[in-house]
TORKOL-4160 file (C-alpha; in steps of 0.2 Angstrom, whole numbers, padded with zeros to 4 digits, m for minus):
427
<pt num="1" X="0094" Y="0017" Z="0054"/>
<pt num="2" X="0077" Y="0011" Z="0059"/>
<pt num="3" X="0069" Y="m0004" Z="0049"/>
<pt num="4" X="0055" Y="0009" Z="0044"/>
<pt num="5" X="0068" Y="0020" Z="0037"/>
<pt num="6" X="0076" Y="0006" Z="0027"/>
<pt num="7" X="0058" Y="0001" Z="0020"/>
<pt num="8" X="0056" Y="0019" Z="0015"/>
<pt num="9" X="0072" Y="0019" Z="0005"/>
<pt num="10" X="0069" Y="0002" Z="m0003"/>
<pt num="11" X="0052" Y="0008" Z="m0011"/>
<pt num="12" X="0062" Y="0021" Z="m0020"/>
<pt num="13" X="0076" Y="0010" Z="m0027"/>
<pt num="14" X="0067" Y="0004" Z="m0043"/>
<pt num="15" X="0062" Y="0021" Z="m0047"/>
<pt num="16" X="0080" Y="0028" Z="m0046"/>
<pt num="17" X="0091" Y="0013" Z="m0051"/>
<pt num="18" X="0103" Y="0017" Z="m0065"/>
<pt num="19" X="0096" Y="0035" Z="m0065"/>
<pt num="20" X="0108" Y="0050" Z="m0063"/>
<pt num="21" X="0108" Y="0063" Z="m0049"/>
<pt num="22" X="0119" Y="0079" Z="m0051"/>
<pt num="23" X="0125" Y="0085" Z="m0034"/>
<pt num="24" X="0130" Y="0103" Z="m0034"/>
<pt num="25" X="0140" Y="0105" Z="m0018"/>
<pt num="26" X="0145" Y="0122" Z="m0011"/>
<pt num="27" X="0164" Y="0124" Z="m0007"/>
<pt num="28" X="0160" Y="0128" Z="0012"/>
<pt num="29" X="0152" Y="0111" Z="0014"/>
<pt num="30" X="0167" Y="0102" Z="0007"/>
<pt num="31" X="0178" Y="0110" Z="0021"/>
<pt num="32" X="0165" Y="0107" Z="0034"/>
<pt num="33" X="0165" Y="0092" Z="0046"/>
<pt num="34" X="0148" Y="0087" Z="0039"/>
<pt num="35" X="0156" Y="0082" Z="0023"/>
<pt num="36" X="0162" Y="0065" Z="0029"/>
<pt num="37" X="0143" Y="0061" Z="0033"/>
<pt num="38" X="0139" Y="0067" Z="0015"/>
<pt num="39" X="0151" Y="0056" Z="0008"/>
<pt num="40" X="0143" Y="0041" Z="0017"/>
<pt num="41" X="0126" Y="0046" Z="0009"/>
<pt num="42" X="0134" Y="0047" Z="m0008"/>
<pt num="43" X="0142" Y="0029" Z="m0005"/>
<pt num="44" X="0124" Y="0023" Z="m0001"/>
<pt num="45" X="0117" Y="0031" Z="m0017"/>
<pt num="46" X="0131" Y="0022" Z="m0027"/>
<pt num="47" X="0127" Y="0005" Z="m0018"/>
<pt num="48" X="0109" Y="0007" Z="m0025"/>
<pt num="49" X="0116" Y="0009" Z="m0043"/>
<pt num="50" X="0111" Y="0027" Z="m0043"/>
<pt num="51" X="0123" Y="0037" Z="m0054"/>
<pt num="52" X="0131" Y="0052" Z="m0046"/>
<pt num="53" X="0139" Y="0067" Z="m0054"/>
<pt num="54" X="0147" Y="0079" Z="m0041"/>
<pt num="55" X="0150" Y="0098" Z="m0046"/>
<pt num="56" X="0158" Y="0109" Z="m0033"/>
<pt num="57" X="0160" Y="0128" Z="m0031"/>
<pt num="58" X="0176" Y="0137" Z="m0025"/>
<pt num="59" X="0170" Y="0154" Z="m0019"/>
<pt num="60" X="0173" Y="0151" Z="0000"/>
<pt num="61" X="0191" Y="0145" Z="m0004"/>
<pt num="62" X="0195" Y="0159" Z="m0015"/>
<pt num="63" X="0190" Y="0171" Z="m0002"/>
<pt num="64" X="0201" Y="0162" Z="0011"/>
<pt num="65" X="0216" Y="0161" Z="m0001"/>
<pt num="66" X="0214" Y="0180" Z="m0005"/>
<pt num="67" X="0214" Y="0184" Z="0013"/>
<pt num="68" X="0229" Y="0174" Z="0016"/>
<pt num="69" X="0238" Y="0183" Z="0002"/>
<pt num="70" X="0230" Y="0200" Z="0006"/>
<pt num="71" X="0223" Y="0201" Z="m0012"/>
<pt num="72" X="0206" Y="0207" Z="m0016"/>
<pt num="73" X="0198" Y="0195" Z="m0028"/>
<pt num="74" X="0189" Y="0203" Z="m0043"/>
<pt num="75" X="0175" Y="0190" Z="m0042"/>
<pt num="76" X="0170" Y="0176" Z="m0031"/>
<pt num="77" X="0156" Y="0167" Z="m0040"/>
<pt num="78" X="0162" Y="0166" Z="m0058"/>
<pt num="79" X="0149" Y="0178" Z="m0064"/>
<pt num="80" X="0158" Y="0195" Z="m0063"/>
<pt num="81" X="0175" Y="0200" Z="m0069"/>
<pt num="82" X="0189" Y="0187" Z="m0067"/>
<pt num="83" X="0206" Y="0196" Z="m0069"/>
<pt num="84" X="0222" Y="0186" Z="m0070"/>
<pt num="85" X="0226" Y="0187" Z="m0052"/>
<pt num="86" X="0208" Y="0180" Z="m0047"/>
<pt num="87" X="0210" Y="0166" Z="m0060"/>
<pt num="88" X="0226" Y="0160" Z="m0051"/>
<pt num="89" X="0216" Y="0160" Z="m0035"/>
<pt num="90" X="0202" Y="0151" Z="m0043"/>
<pt num="91" X="0214" Y="0138" Z="m0050"/>
<pt num="92" X="0222" Y="0134" Z="m0034"/>
<pt num="93" X="0206" Y="0134" Z="m0024"/>
<pt num="94" X="0197" Y="0123" Z="m0037"/>
<pt num="95" X="0211" Y="0110" Z="m0038"/>
<pt num="96" X="0213" Y="0109" Z="m0019"/>
<pt num="97" X="0194" Y="0106" Z="m0017"/>
<pt num="98" X="0194" Y="0093" Z="m0031"/>
<pt num="99" X="0208" Y="0084" Z="m0023"/>
<pt num="100" X="0199" Y="0084" Z="m0006"/>
<pt num="101" X="0183" Y="0077" Z="m0014"/>
<pt num="102" X="0193" Y="0063" Z="m0023"/>
<pt num="103" X="0202" Y="0059" Z="m0007"/>
<pt num="104" X="0186" Y="0058" Z="0002"/>
<pt num="105" X="0177" Y="0047" Z="m0011"/>
<pt num="106" X="0193" Y="0036" Z="m0011"/>
<pt num="107" X="0190" Y="0032" Z="0008"/>
<pt num="108" X="0174" Y="0024" Z="0004"/>
<pt num="109" X="0181" Y="0014" Z="m0011"/>
<pt num="110" X="0172" Y="0025" Z="m0023"/>
<pt num="111" X="0180" Y="0027" Z="m0040"/>
<pt num="112" X="0180" Y="0045" Z="m0046"/>
<pt num="113" X="0189" Y="0056" Z="m0059"/>
<pt num="114" X="0190" Y="0075" Z="m0064"/>
<pt num="115" X="0188" Y="0075" Z="m0083"/>
<pt num="116" X="0190" Y="0091" Z="m0093"/>
<pt num="117" X="0173" Y="0090" Z="m0101"/>
<pt num="118" X="0167" Y="0108" Z="m0099"/>
<pt num="119" X="0170" Y="0118" Z="m0115"/>
<pt num="120" X="0168" Y="0137" Z="m0111"/>
<pt num="121" X="0171" Y="0153" Z="m0120"/>
<pt num="122" X="0174" Y="0170" Z="m0113"/>
<pt num="123" X="0158" Y="0179" Z="m0106"/>
<pt num="124" X="0165" Y="0194" Z="m0116"/>
<pt num="125" X="0160" Y="0212" Z="m0114"/>
<pt num="126" X="0144" Y="0216" Z="m0105"/>
<pt num="127" X="0138" Y="0234" Z="m0104"/>
<pt num="128" X="0155" Y="0240" Z="m0109"/>
<pt num="129" X="0164" Y="0229" Z="m0096"/>
<pt num="130" X="0176" Y="0216" Z="m0102"/>
<pt num="131" X="0174" Y="0200" Z="m0090"/>
<pt num="132" X="0192" Y="0194" Z="m0095"/>
<pt num="133" X="0194" Y="0176" Z="m0089"/>
<pt num="134" X="0176" Y="0173" Z="m0084"/>
<pt num="135" X="0168" Y="0160" Z="m0095"/>
<pt num="136" X="0151" Y="0153" Z="m0100"/>
<pt num="137" X="0147" Y="0135" Z="m0102"/>
<pt num="138" X="0146" Y="0131" Z="m0120"/>
<pt num="139" X="0144" Y="0112" Z="m0120"/>
<pt num="140" X="0149" Y="0097" Z="m0111"/>
<pt num="141" X="0156" Y="0080" Z="m0117"/>
<pt num="142" X="0141" Y="0070" Z="m0112"/>
<pt num="143" X="0147" Y="0054" Z="m0121"/>
<pt num="144" X="0163" Y="0054" Z="m0110"/>
<pt num="145" X="0153" Y="0058" Z="m0094"/>
<pt num="146" X="0141" Y="0044" Z="m0099"/>
<pt num="147" X="0155" Y="0032" Z="m0102"/>
<pt num="148" X="0162" Y="0036" Z="m0084"/>
<pt num="149" X="0145" Y="0034" Z="m0076"/>
<pt num="150" X="0142" Y="0017" Z="m0085"/>
<pt num="151" X="0159" Y="0011" Z="m0077"/>
<pt num="152" X="0153" Y="0016" Z="m0060"/>
<pt num="153" X="0165" Y="0031" Z="m0059"/>
<pt num="154" X="0159" Y="0048" Z="m0051"/>
<pt num="155" X="0164" Y="0063" Z="m0062"/>
<pt num="156" X="0170" Y="0077" Z="m0051"/>
<pt num="157" X="0167" Y="0094" Z="m0060"/>
<pt num="158" X="0176" Y="0110" Z="m0054"/>
<pt num="159" X="0170" Y="0127" Z="m0058"/>
<pt num="160" X="0183" Y="0128" Z="m0073"/>
<pt num="161" X="0181" Y="0127" Z="m0091"/>
<pt num="162" X="0192" Y="0126" Z="m0106"/>
<pt num="163" X="0192" Y="0132" Z="m0124"/>
<pt num="164" X="0198" Y="0123" Z="m0140"/>
<pt num="165" X="0215" Y="0132" Z="m0138"/>
<pt num="166" X="0218" Y="0126" Z="m0120"/>
<pt num="167" X="0214" Y="0142" Z="m0111"/>
<pt num="168" X="0206" Y="0140" Z="m0094"/>
<pt num="169" X="0191" Y="0151" Z="m0089"/>
<pt num="170" X="0182" Y="0153" Z="m0072"/>
<pt num="171" X="0164" Y="0147" Z="m0074"/>
<pt num="172" X="0150" Y="0147" Z="m0061"/>
<pt num="173" X="0148" Y="0130" Z="m0053"/>
<pt num="174" X="0128" Y="0131" Z="m0053"/>
<pt num="175" X="0129" Y="0134" Z="m0072"/>
<pt num="176" X="0140" Y="0118" Z="m0074"/>
<pt num="177" X="0128" Y="0108" Z="m0063"/>
<pt num="178" X="0112" Y="0114" Z="m0073"/>
<pt num="179" X="0121" Y="0110" Z="m0089"/>
<pt num="180" X="0126" Y="0093" Z="m0083"/>
<pt num="181" X="0109" Y="0089" Z="m0076"/>
<pt num="182" X="0100" Y="0094" Z="m0092"/>
<pt num="183" X="0112" Y="0086" Z="m0104"/>
<pt num="184" X="0113" Y="0070" Z="m0094"/>
<pt num="185" X="0094" Y="0069" Z="m0092"/>
<pt num="186" X="0097" Y="0068" Z="m0073"/>
<pt num="187" X="0081" Y="0064" Z="m0063"/>
<pt num="188" X="0087" Y="0075" Z="m0049"/>
<pt num="189" X="0098" Y="0091" Z="m0047"/>
<pt num="190" X="0102" Y="0093" Z="m0029"/>
<pt num="191" X="0110" Y="0110" Z="m0023"/>
<pt num="192" X="0119" Y="0106" Z="m0006"/>
<pt num="193" X="0122" Y="0122" Z="0003"/>
<pt num="194" X="0123" Y="0129" Z="0021"/>
<pt num="195" X="0105" Y="0135" Z="0020"/>
<pt num="196" X="0090" Y="0125" Z="0025"/>
<pt num="197" X="0083" Y="0128" Z="0007"/>
<pt num="198" X="0076" Y="0142" Z="m0004"/>
<pt num="199" X="0071" Y="0156" Z="0008"/>
<pt num="200" X="0058" Y="0169" Z="0003"/>
<pt num="201" X="0054" Y="0183" Z="0014"/>
<pt num="202" X="0063" Y="0175" Z="0028"/>
<pt num="203" X="0052" Y="0159" Z="0026"/>
<pt num="204" X="0058" Y="0143" Z="0019"/>
<pt num="205" X="0050" Y="0136" Z="0003"/>
<pt num="206" X="0046" Y="0117" Z="0006"/>
<pt num="207" X="0039" Y="0113" Z="m0011"/>
<pt num="208" X="0033" Y="0122" Z="m0026"/>
<pt num="209" X="0029" Y="0120" Z="m0044"/>
<pt num="210" X="0042" Y="0127" Z="m0056"/>
<pt num="211" X="0028" Y="0138" Z="m0064"/>
<pt num="212" X="0024" Y="0145" Z="m0047"/>
<pt num="213" X="0042" Y="0149" Z="m0043"/>
<pt num="214" X="0044" Y="0157" Z="m0060"/>
<pt num="215" X="0029" Y="0168" Z="m0057"/>
<pt num="216" X="0035" Y="0172" Z="m0039"/>
<pt num="217" X="0052" Y="0178" Z="m0047"/>
<pt num="218" X="0043" Y="0189" Z="m0059"/>
<pt num="219" X="0032" Y="0196" Z="m0046"/>
<pt num="220" X="0043" Y="0199" Z="m0031"/>
<pt num="221" X="0062" Y="0196" Z="m0035"/>
<pt num="222" X="0066" Y="0207" Z="m0020"/>
<pt num="223" X="0059" Y="0194" Z="m0008"/>
<pt num="224" X="0074" Y="0183" Z="m0011"/>
<pt num="225" X="0092" Y="0187" Z="m0005"/>
<pt num="226" X="0104" Y="0189" Z="m0019"/>
<pt num="227" X="0111" Y="0171" Z="m0017"/>
<pt num="228" X="0094" Y="0164" Z="m0015"/>
<pt num="229" X="0088" Y="0173" Z="m0031"/>
<pt num="230" X="0102" Y="0166" Z="m0041"/>
<pt num="231" X="0099" Y="0148" Z="m0035"/>
<pt num="232" X="0080" Y="0150" Z="m0038"/>
<pt num="233" X="0083" Y="0156" Z="m0056"/>
<pt num="234" X="0094" Y="0141" Z="m0058"/>
<pt num="235" X="0081" Y="0129" Z="m0052"/>
<pt num="236" X="0068" Y="0137" Z="m0064"/>
<pt num="237" X="0081" Y="0135" Z="m0078"/>
<pt num="238" X="0084" Y="0117" Z="m0074"/>
<pt num="239" X="0066" Y="0112" Z="m0072"/>
<pt num="240" X="0060" Y="0121" Z="m0088"/>
<pt num="241" X="0074" Y="0112" Z="m0097"/>
<pt num="242" X="0069" Y="0095" Z="m0093"/>
<pt num="243" X="0075" Y="0091" Z="m0075"/>
<pt num="244" X="0060" Y="0084" Z="m0066"/>
<pt num="245" X="0066" Y="0088" Z="m0048"/>
<pt num="246" X="0077" Y="0102" Z="m0041"/>
<pt num="247" X="0081" Y="0101" Z="m0022"/>
<pt num="248" X="0090" Y="0114" Z="m0011"/>
<pt num="249" X="0096" Y="0106" Z="0005"/>
<pt num="250" X="0107" Y="0110" Z="0020"/>
<pt num="251" X="0122" Y="0099" Z="0018"/>
<pt num="252" X="0127" Y="0101" Z="0037"/>
<pt num="253" X="0112" Y="0090" Z="0042"/>
<pt num="254" X="0116" Y="0072" Z="0047"/>
<pt num="255" X="0108" Y="0061" Z="0033"/>
<pt num="256" X="0101" Y="0077" Z="0025"/>
<pt num="257" X="0104" Y="0070" Z="0008"/>
<pt num="258" X="0096" Y="0054" Z="0011"/>
<pt num="259" X="0081" Y="0061" Z="0020"/>
<pt num="260" X="0078" Y="0073" Z="0005"/>
<pt num="261" X="0080" Y="0059" Z="m0008"/>
<pt num="262" X="0071" Y="0045" Z="0001"/>
<pt num="263" X="0058" Y="0053" Z="0011"/>
<pt num="264" X="0043" Y="0062" Z="0001"/>
<pt num="265" X="0042" Y="0075" Z="0015"/>
<pt num="266" X="0060" Y="0080" Z="0014"/>
<pt num="267" X="0071" Y="0092" Z="0024"/>
<pt num="268" X="0074" Y="0106" Z="0011"/>
<pt num="269" X="0066" Y="0114" Z="m0004"/>
<pt num="270" X="0059" Y="0104" Z="m0018"/>
<pt num="271" X="0055" Y="0113" Z="m0035"/>
<pt num="272" X="0046" Y="0101" Z="m0047"/>
<pt num="273" X="0042" Y="0102" Z="m0065"/>
<pt num="274" X="0026" Y="0093" Z="m0064"/>
<pt num="275" X="0013" Y="0088" Z="m0051"/>
<pt num="276" X="0022" Y="0076" Z="m0041"/>
<pt num="277" X="0006" Y="0073" Z="m0030"/>
<pt num="278" X="m0009" Y="0065" Z="m0037"/>
<pt num="279" X="m0026" Y="0057" Z="m0032"/>
<pt num="280" X="m0030" Y="0040" Z="m0039"/>
<pt num="281" X="m0042" Y="0026" Z="m0037"/>
<pt num="282" X="m0036" Y="0013" Z="m0025"/>
<pt num="283" X="m0032" Y="m0005" Z="m0031"/>
<pt num="284" X="m0031" Y="m0021" Z="m0021"/>
<pt num="285" X="m0013" Y="m0020" Z="m0019"/>
<pt num="286" X="m0016" Y="m0004" Z="m0009"/>
<pt num="287" X="m0026" Y="m0013" Z="0005"/>
<pt num="288" X="m0011" Y="m0015" Z="0016"/>
<pt num="289" X="m0006" Y="0004" Z="0013"/>
<pt num="290" X="m0024" Y="0009" Z="0018"/>
<pt num="291" X="m0023" Y="m0002" Z="0034"/>
<pt num="292" X="m0006" Y="0005" Z="0038"/>
<pt num="293" X="m0011" Y="0023" Z="0035"/>
<pt num="294" X="m0027" Y="0022" Z="0046"/>
<pt num="295" X="m0020" Y="0011" Z="0060"/>
<pt num="296" X="m0016" Y="0025" Z="0071"/>
<pt num="297" X="m0033" Y="0034" Z="0069"/>
<pt num="298" X="m0042" Y="0017" Z="0072"/>
<pt num="299" X="m0032" Y="0015" Z="0088"/>
<pt num="300" X="m0037" Y="0032" Z="0094"/>
<pt num="301" X="m0055" Y="0028" Z="0089"/>
<pt num="302" X="m0055" Y="0043" Z="0077"/>
<pt num="303" X="m0059" Y="0031" Z="0063"/>
<pt num="304" X="m0070" Y="0015" Z="0064"/>
<pt num="305" X="m0060" Y="m0002" Z="0062"/>
<pt num="306" X="m0062" Y="m0010" Z="0045"/>
<pt num="307" X="m0055" Y="m0027" Z="0041"/>
<pt num="308" X="m0044" Y="m0031" Z="0026"/>
<pt num="309" X="m0059" Y="m0041" Z="0019"/>
<pt num="310" X="m0070" Y="m0026" Z="0021"/>
<pt num="311" X="m0058" Y="m0014" Z="0012"/>
<pt num="312" X="m0055" Y="m0027" Z="m0002"/>
<pt num="313" X="m0074" Y="m0029" Z="m0004"/>
<pt num="314" X="m0076" Y="m0010" Z="m0006"/>
<pt num="315" X="m0059" Y="m0006" Z="m0014"/>
<pt num="316" X="m0068" Y="0003" Z="m0028"/>
<pt num="317" X="m0074" Y="0016" Z="m0016"/>
<pt num="318" X="m0057" Y="0021" Z="m0010"/>
<pt num="319" X="m0044" Y="0034" Z="m0016"/>
<pt num="320" X="m0026" Y="0036" Z="m0013"/>
<pt num="321" X="m0016" Y="0053" Z="m0012"/>
<pt num="322" X="0001" Y="0050" Z="m0018"/>
<pt num="323" X="0017" Y="0060" Z="m0017"/>
<pt num="324" X="0031" Y="0053" Z="m0029"/>
<pt num="325" X="0020" Y="0037" Z="m0030"/>
<pt num="326" X="0020" Y="0034" Z="m0012"/>
<pt num="327" X="0003" Y="0034" Z="m0003"/>
<pt num="328" X="0002" Y="0047" Z="0011"/>
<pt num="329" X="m0017" Y="0049" Z="0013"/>
<pt num="330" X="m0033" Y="0040" Z="0009"/>
<pt num="331" X="m0052" Y="0043" Z="0008"/>
<pt num="332" X="m0067" Y="0034" Z="0003"/>
<pt num="333" X="m0084" Y="0038" Z="m0005"/>
<pt num="334" X="m0098" Y="0026" Z="m0001"/>
<pt num="335" X="m0113" Y="0028" Z="m0012"/>
<pt num="336" X="m0132" Y="0026" Z="m0008"/>
<pt num="337" X="m0139" Y="0027" Z="m0025"/>
<pt num="338" X="m0158" Y="0026" Z="m0020"/>
<pt num="339" X="m0156" Y="0041" Z="m0009"/>
<pt num="340" X="m0144" Y="0050" Z="m0021"/>
<pt num="341" X="m0132" Y="0052" Z="m0006"/>
<pt num="342" X="m0114" Y="0048" Z="m0003"/>
<pt num="343" X="m0103" Y="0046" Z="0013"/>
<pt num="344" X="m0086" Y="0053" Z="0014"/>
<pt num="345" X="m0077" Y="0040" Z="0025"/>
<pt num="346" X="m0059" Y="0034" Z="0030"/>
<pt num="347" X="m0052" Y="0052" Z="0027"/>
<pt num="348" X="m0034" Y="0051" Z="0034"/>
<pt num="349" X="m0018" Y="0060" Z="0031"/>
<pt num="350" X="m0001" Y="0053" Z="0038"/>
<pt num="351" X="0006" Y="0064" Z="0052"/>
<pt num="352" X="0021" Y="0068" Z="0042"/>
<pt num="353" X="0010" Y="0077" Z="0029"/>
<pt num="354" X="m0002" Y="0086" Z="0040"/>
<pt num="355" X="m0005" Y="0104" Z="0038"/>
<pt num="356" X="m0001" Y="0104" Z="0019"/>
<pt num="357" X="m0019" Y="0105" Z="0013"/>
<pt num="358" X="m0020" Y="0087" Z="0008"/>
<pt num="359" X="m0036" Y="0083" Z="0018"/>
<pt num="360" X="m0044" Y="0098" Z="0010"/>
<pt num="361" X="m0039" Y="0092" Z="m0007"/>
<pt num="362" X="m0046" Y="0075" Z="m0004"/>
<pt num="363" X="m0062" Y="0082" Z="0003"/>
<pt num="364" X="m0065" Y="0093" Z="m0012"/>
<pt num="365" X="m0061" Y="0078" Z="m0023"/>
<pt num="366" X="m0074" Y="0067" Z="m0015"/>
<pt num="367" X="m0087" Y="0082" Z="m0016"/>
<pt num="368" X="m0083" Y="0084" Z="m0035"/>
<pt num="369" X="m0084" Y="0066" Z="m0038"/>
<pt num="370" X="m0101" Y="0065" Z="m0029"/>
<pt num="371" X="m0108" Y="0079" Z="m0040"/>
<pt num="372" X="m0102" Y="0070" Z="m0055"/>
<pt num="373" X="m0111" Y="0054" Z="m0050"/>
<pt num="374" X="m0127" Y="0065" Z="m0048"/>
<pt num="375" X="m0128" Y="0064" Z="m0029"/>
<pt num="376" X="m0137" Y="0078" Z="m0020"/>
<pt num="377" X="m0130" Y="0076" Z="m0002"/>
<pt num="378" X="m0114" Y="0071" Z="0006"/>
<pt num="379" X="m0113" Y="0064" Z="0023"/>
<pt num="380" X="m0098" Y="0062" Z="0035"/>
<pt num="381" X="m0098" Y="0054" Z="0052"/>
<pt num="382" X="m0085" Y="0059" Z="0065"/>
<pt num="383" X="m0081" Y="0057" Z="0083"/>
<pt num="384" X="m0066" Y="0069" Z="0083"/>
<pt num="385" X="m0064" Y="0079" Z="0067"/>
<pt num="386" X="m0081" Y="0086" Z="0066"/>
<pt num="387" X="m0075" Y="0104" Z="0068"/>
<pt num="388" X="m0064" Y="0101" Z="0053"/>
<pt num="389" X="m0079" Y="0096" Z="0042"/>
<pt num="390" X="m0089" Y="0111" Z="0048"/>
<pt num="391" X="m0076" Y="0125" Z="0048"/>
<pt num="392" X="m0066" Y="0119" Z="0033"/>
<pt num="393" X="m0077" Y="0109" Z="0022"/>
<pt num="394" X="m0094" Y="0118" Z="0024"/>
<pt num="395" X="m0103" Y="0103" Z="0032"/>
<pt num="396" X="m0117" Y="0107" Z="0045"/>
<pt num="397" X="m0123" Y="0097" Z="0059"/>
<pt num="398" X="m0136" Y="0083" Z="0056"/>
<pt num="399" X="m0144" Y="0069" Z="0065"/>
<pt num="400" X="m0145" Y="0050" Z="0063"/>
<pt num="401" X="m0162" Y="0053" Z="0055"/>
<pt num="402" X="m0152" Y="0060" Z="0040"/>
<pt num="403" X="m0144" Y="0044" Z="0037"/>
<pt num="404" X="m0150" Y="0031" Z="0023"/>
<pt num="405" X="m0159" Y="0016" Z="0032"/>
<pt num="406" X="m0144" Y="0004" Z="0029"/>
<pt num="407" X="m0132" Y="0017" Z="0036"/>
<pt num="408" X="m0143" Y="0021" Z="0050"/>
<pt num="409" X="m0143" Y="0003" Z="0055"/>
<pt num="410" X="m0124" Y="0001" Z="0055"/>
<pt num="411" X="m0123" Y="0018" Z="0065"/>
<pt num="412" X="m0134" Y="0011" Z="0079"/>
<pt num="413" X="m0125" Y="m0006" Z="0080"/>
<pt num="414" X="m0108" Y="0002" Z="0081"/>
<pt num="415" X="m0112" Y="0012" Z="0097"/>
<pt num="416" X="m0099" Y="0025" Z="0093"/>
<pt num="417" X="m0112" Y="0039" Z="0093"/>
<pt num="418" X="m0102" Y="0049" Z="0080"/>
<pt num="419" X="m0108" Y="0066" Z="0075"/>
<pt num="420" X="m0118" Y="0066" Z="0059"/>
<pt num="421" X="m0113" Y="0080" Z="0047"/>
<pt num="422" X="m0121" Y="0084" Z="0030"/>
<pt num="423" X="m0118" Y="0095" Z="0015"/>
<pt num="424" X="m0131" Y="0098" Z="0002"/>
<pt num="425" X="m0123" Y="0098" Z="m0015"/>
<pt num="426" X="m0128" Y="0111" Z="m0028"/>
<pt num="427" X="m0132" Y="0104" Z="m0045"/>
């Protein structure tokens, strides 16, 4: 792990310490060679005092057991009809997988337990069909789960539930995970699958507001494959019930879990319940971040070099674009009140977040702010990004004569011969 990676992790630690993550792991991942790496990632989460609940499925193992016994299971996912024969397969598969999870956690000195905290009742008769031993999650013993978590124990929850008379029902593991995340007030629900994320029309969704995903499901459910549709619906249900972030990641990727949790770019899909990105005024403590963000552009002569003292002096002109409270872009608006003119300056987006529309958002933000200040013209000086300003932001070519006198003097002293771009602002 690089030092930069460690710094990236450490900046999240205060945010996640003593918070709960619910990990919903597909059965196929547990049997995959990559599970050993996932266990290392979980061990790191625990070392940072992040509380972890692990929920696992059993569909793949039910299928394997059924094939070995030449039995046709009535249901794999815990949503259809579960007859007595399939329930026996589910019990065997779930118990084996739970044991493998507990065994794997033990190799990393992690304490874990499989508590009977899921209360379920029969799903019942739906459209005339009795679903027999398929159950629905009614409630969870949250006090017991919290007690385990407070003692550093990882609860491992199989896709099984029990009623008050001791009967066992097959339940859907995603339902268990959502219920646990909602009732434990988890800050993250992470579905660990064999897919790169949520796929819509054969394209991965990288990040999306839950309201947008909900609208997409209403408008074009057919754009999701059946297993993707189910997971998308669970993501919506979790977010609208109070879980701030739902992730869908490929558990086979090395350090995929860590990259998704500790990198604001991520490797899978993020569905979020609120705007996790924002533009805010810069503060003095952001000077170092601004210098670090723009260093590459300064070295390539895309941006003019500014000293720490200069940025500190004009810090009120700067704005930061954050993702999950981490600066990933910046911009400045320098005002020349006598000429009712503003200069859009120091626009930079970190390479990891390019092509996501962040530059356009910052440009529009500066334009709106300039209008609010009563400015009638916006300037931009650029040596390399002038086509962006012209094609994407509506600027037109100007000349040095368009610059306010004080700015014209600095322009000539710099010797950079930047192109001058202007945009007249409608009232």
